[in-house]
C-alpha positions, 0 to 999 in steps of 0.5 A: 519256793523252789530251790535254785542251784544258781542262787545257792552257789552265789558267794553271798549265799555261802556260809564259808565266805563270811566265816573266812572274811571274819577270821582274816579280819581277826587275825589281821588285828594281830599284825601290828603287834607281830610284824615288829617281832618278825612273826606271822599269826601262824607262827604266833599260834605255834609259840602259844602251843609250845608255851602251853606244853614244853617238849611237844613233837612237831606232830603234836604241835600241829595237832594242837593248832590244827594244821596238816604241815602243808602250810607255813614254815616252822617259826625258826626258819626263813625271814632273815635273822633266826628267832634265837638271835632276836631273843624270841626263844 
């Protein structure tokens, strides 16, 4: 069988797409629990990282949850009332 560039580039033949779709589905399962708390899934992960080890720097926390800092804001910023005011810290 000869390799076909066009066939290989179809979305159905890309491993990254089903992995992305599965990850989105799993993180979406958290939405009903996190939304009433005003948290995104990424913010929830940050809280888990901080819960595991107190006193982390922002850089250490990013390394632990595998982000580069170009993504969502820290958990205490934006989206209405600060988390401290809702008893989440």
